[in-house]
C-alpha positions as CSV (number, residue, x, y, z in Angstrom):
1,X,30.7,120.9,119.9
2,X,33.1,122.9,117.6
3,X,36.7,122.4,118.4
4,X,39.7,124.5,117.2
5,X,42.5,122.1,116.4
6,X,46.2,123.1,115.9
7,X,49.1,121.0,114.6
8,X,52.6,122.5,114.4
9,X,54.5,119.3,115.2
10,X,56.2,119.3,111.7
11,X,57.1,121.9,109.1
12,X,53.5,121.7,108.0
13,X,51.1,124.2,109.6
14,X,47.6,122.7,110.0
15,X,44.6,124.4,111.7
16,X,41.0,123.1,111.6
17,X,37.6,123.6,113.1
18,X,35.5,120.5,113.5
19,X,33.8,117.9,115.8
20,X,33.1,114.2,116.0
21,X,30.8,114.2,113.0
22,X,32.0,116.8,110.6
23,X,34.9,119.0,109.5
24,X,33.9,122.7,109.2
25,X,37.2,124.0,107.8
26,X,40.8,123.1,107.6
27,X,44.0,124.9,106.4
28,X,47.1,122.8,105.9
29,X,50.1,124.4,104.2
30,X,53.9,124.2,104.1
31,X,55.8,127.4,103.4
32,X,59.2,128.9,104.1
33,X,57.6,131.0,106.8
34,X,57.9,129.9,110.5
35,X,55.0,128.8,112.6
36,X,55.4,131.9,114.7
37,X,54.6,133.9,111.6
38,X,51.7,131.8,110.2
39,X,49.9,130.2,113.0
40,X,47.7,133.1,114.3
41,X,46.8,134.3,110.8
42,X,45.8,130.7,109.9
43,X,43.7,130.4,113.0
44,X,41.8,133.6,112.2
45,X,41.4,132.5,108.6
46,X,40.0,129.0,109.5
47,X,37.6,130.5,112.0
48,X,36.3,132.9,109.4
49,X,36.0,130.0,106.9
50,X,34.0,127.9,109.4
51,X,31.8,130.9,110.3
52,X,32.4,130.3,114.0
53,X,33.2,132.9,116.6
54,X,35.7,132.2,119.4
55,X,32.9,132.3,122.0
56,X,31.2,129.4,120.2
57,X,34.2,127.0,120.6
58,X,33.8,124.2,123.1
59,X,37.5,123.2,123.3
60,X,40.9,123.8,121.8
61,X,42.9,120.7,120.8
62,X,46.6,120.6,119.9
63,X,49.2,118.0,118.7
64,X,51.6,117.6,121.7
65,X,54.2,115.6,119.9
66,X,56.7,114.2,119.7
67,X,57.9,116.3,116.8
68,X,59.7,119.6,116.1
69,X,60.7,121.0,119.5
70,X,60.1,124.6,118.4
71,X,56.9,123.9,116.5
72,X,55.4,122.0,119.5
73,X,56.1,124.9,121.8
74,X,54.6,127.4,119.5
75,X,51.4,125.4,118.9
76,X,50.9,124.5,122.6
77,X,51.6,128.1,123.7
78,X,48.9,129.4,121.3
79,X,46.5,126.7,122.4
80,X,47.0,127.3,126.1
81,X,46.4,131.1,125.6
82,X,43.2,130.6,123.8
83,X,41.8,127.9,126.1
84,X,42.7,129.9,129.2
85,X,41.2,133.1,127.8
86,X,38.0,131.4,126.7
87,X,37.8,129.2,129.8
88,X,37.3,126.0,127.7
89,X,39.0,122.6,127.8
90,X,42.5,122.1,126.3
91,X,43.0,118.6,124.9
92,X,46.4,117.4,124.0
93,X,46.6,114.7,121.3
94,X,49.9,112.8,120.8
95,X,51.3,112.9,117.3
96,X,51.2,109.1,117.0
97,X,47.5,109.1,117.7
98,X,46.9,111.8,115.2
99,X,48.6,109.8,112.5
100,X,46.7,106.6,113.5
101,X,43.4,108.5,113.2
102,X,44.2,109.3,109.6
103,X,43.9,105.7,108.5
104,X,41.0,103.8,110.0
105,X,41.8,100.4,108.5
106,X,40.7,97.5,110.7
107,X,43.2,94.7,111.1
108,X,46.2,96.6,109.8
109,X,49.0,97.5,112.2
110,X,49.6,101.2,112.1
111,X,53.1,102.3,112.8
112,X,53.9,106.1,112.8
113,X,57.6,107.0,112.1
114,X,58.6,110.5,113.1
115,X,62.2,111.8,112.7
116,X,64.1,111.7,116.0
117,X,67.4,112.6,114.3
118,X,70.6,110.5,114.0
119,X,68.9,107.6,112.2
120,X,66.3,107.2,115.0
121,X,62.5,107.5,114.9
122,X,59.7,108.2,117.4
123,X,57.4,105.3,116.9
124,X,54.4,103.4,118.4
125,X,51.9,100.8,117.2
126,X,48.1,100.9,116.9
127,X,45.3,98.9,115.5
128,X,41.6,99.6,114.8
129,X,39.3,97.0,116.3
130,X,35.5,96.6,116.2
131,X,33.7,97.8,119.4
132,X,30.2,98.5,120.5
133,X,29.2,102.2,120.7
134,X,25.6,103.3,121.5
135,X,24.3,99.9,120.5
136,X,26.1,100.0,117.1
137,X,29.4,98.5,115.9
138,X,32.1,101.1,115.6
139,X,35.9,101.1,115.5
140,X,38.1,101.6,118.5
141,X,41.8,102.6,118.4
142,X,43.9,100.3,120.5
143,X,47.6,101.0,121.4
144,X,49.8,97.9,120.9
145,X,53.1,99.6,121.7
146,X,53.6,102.9,123.5
147,X,55.6,105.8,122.1
148,X,59.4,105.2,122.2
149,X,62.6,105.9,120.3
150,X,64.3,103.3,118.1
151,X,66.6,103.1,115.1
152,X,64.6,103.1,111.9
153,X,66.1,99.9,110.7
154,X,65.3,98.2,114.0
155,X,61.7,99.1,113.6
156,X,61.5,97.8,110.0
157,X,63.3,94.6,110.9
158,X,61.0,94.0,113.9
159,X,57.9,94.5,111.7
160,X,59.3,92.1,109.1
161,X,60.0,89.5,111.8
162,X,56.5,89.9,113.4
163,X,54.7,89.3,110.1
164,X,51.3,90.6,109.4
165,X,50.4,93.7,107.4
166,X,51.8,97.0,108.8
167,X,51.3,100.5,107.4
168,X,53.9,103.2,108.2
169,X,53.3,106.9,108.1
170,X,55.0,110.1,109.3
171,X,57.9,112.2,107.9
172,X,60.4,109.3,108.1
173,X,58.0,107.0,106.3
174,X,57.6,109.7,103.6
175,X,61.4,110.0,103.2
176,X,63.4,106.9,104.2
177,X,60.7,104.2,104.0
178,X,59.5,105.5,100.6
179,X,63.1,105.5,99.4
180,X,63.5,101.9,100.5
181,X,60.3,100.9,98.8
182,X,61.5,102.4,95.5
183,X,64.8,100.4,95.9
184,X,62.8,97.2,96.6
185,X,64.3,97.0,100.1
186,X,61.2,97.5,102.1
187,X,59.9,94.3,103.7
188,X,56.9,92.9,101.7
189,X,54.5,93.1,104.7
190,X,55.1,96.8,105.2
191,X,53.1,99.3,103.1
192,X,53.2,103.1,102.9
193,X,50.3,105.3,103.9
194,X,48.7,107.3,101.2
195,X,50.3,110.7,100.6
196,X,47.4,112.6,102.3
197,X,47.8,110.4,105.4
198,X,51.6,110.7,105.7
199,X,51.8,114.0,107.7
200,X,49.6,114.8,110.8
201,X,46.6,117.0,110.0
202,X,44.6,119.2,112.4
203,X,41.4,117.6,111.2
204,X,42.4,114.4,112.9
205,X,43.5,116.3,116.0
206,X,40.0,117.7,116.1
207,X,38.2,114.3,115.6
208,X,40.4,112.5,118.2
209,X,39.9,115.4,120.7
210,X,36.1,115.4,120.1
211,X,35.8,111.7,121.2
212,X,37.7,112.6,124.4
213,X,35.6,115.7,125.0
214,X,32.4,113.6,124.7
215,X,33.8,111.1,127.1
216,X,34.9,113.7,129.6
217,X,38.5,112.7,129.2
218,X,40.1,116.0,130.1
219,X,40.9,118.2,133.1
220,X,40.3,122.0,133.1
221,X,43.0,122.4,135.7
222,X,45.6,120.9,133.3
223,X,45.5,123.8,130.9
224,X,48.6,125.6,132.0
225,X,50.4,122.5,133.2
226,X,50.2,120.6,129.9
227,X,53.6,120.0,128.3
228,X,54.8,118.6,124.9
229,X,55.8,115.0,124.6
230,X,59.6,115.3,123.9
231,X,60.8,111.8,124.6
232,X,64.4,112.9,124.2
233,X,66.3,116.1,124.9
234,X,66.8,118.6,122.1
235,X,70.1,118.9,120.2
236,X,70.7,122.3,121.8
237,X,70.4,120.8,125.3
238,X,72.7,117.9,124.5
239,X,75.4,120.3,123.1
240,X,75.0,122.6,126.1
241,X,75.6,119.8,128.5
242,X,78.7,118.6,126.6
243,X,80.0,122.2,126.6
244,X,79.4,122.5,130.3
245,X,81.2,119.2,131.0
246,X,84.1,120.3,128.9
247,X,84.4,123.7,130.6
248,X,84.2,121.9,134.0
249,X,87.0,119.5,133.0
250,X,89.2,122.4,131.8
251,X,88.5,124.3,135.0
252,X,89.6,121.3,137.0
253,X,92.8,121.0,135.0
254,X,93.6,124.6,135.6
255,X,93.0,124.2,139.3
256,X,95.4,121.4,139.5
257,X,98.1,123.5,137.8
């Protein structure tokens, strides 16, 4: 069941074709070009590398965030168009789940940290646990804490207080947590994910989506209704509201005069 997977949730553009058992092709790059310039050429290139025609795809999967507001809209827009045109399922995979799929380490608490601006992070908590699958022992990803927004230091302090080994990943782990580790200020029970597991990859979007596709965990009717996970409003929206409030206040003062 080949799946085309797209991840534009960060500055990295990642596109892959794969299924539950294998990765046929993946292209993951970071350039100065925007996602609107690179995404479609990357999709075409990956499809050619995998030797798969669009008509052979069983689903389209996309990272739905949280992450870059513009990047998420571009990725989801392209994914919607392809899924609708090909009449195949569209499967949205949260960024936190994508990052958790990149490190299948049983017993370790996985804590993605994605930049939410102003010293805050989008975060969640997962753990891989043994589970029976088709009569064999497999690993199942279990969510311990749902996606939310917290101050980075608050997350680190809580992990230190909870104890137990925790692994952090994501762009804020690559920047801030790595810096704290170099300075010897990162709590001893917190470790950094390997470099290749720090940023979300389309290969893991495809694998996570393949498990959902096999389980029938999707709705064809949701293709055009699917929305990114924003959690918070964009900086532009907050500035617009402040400006509107200021203009309203000034208009009120003028009316009183």
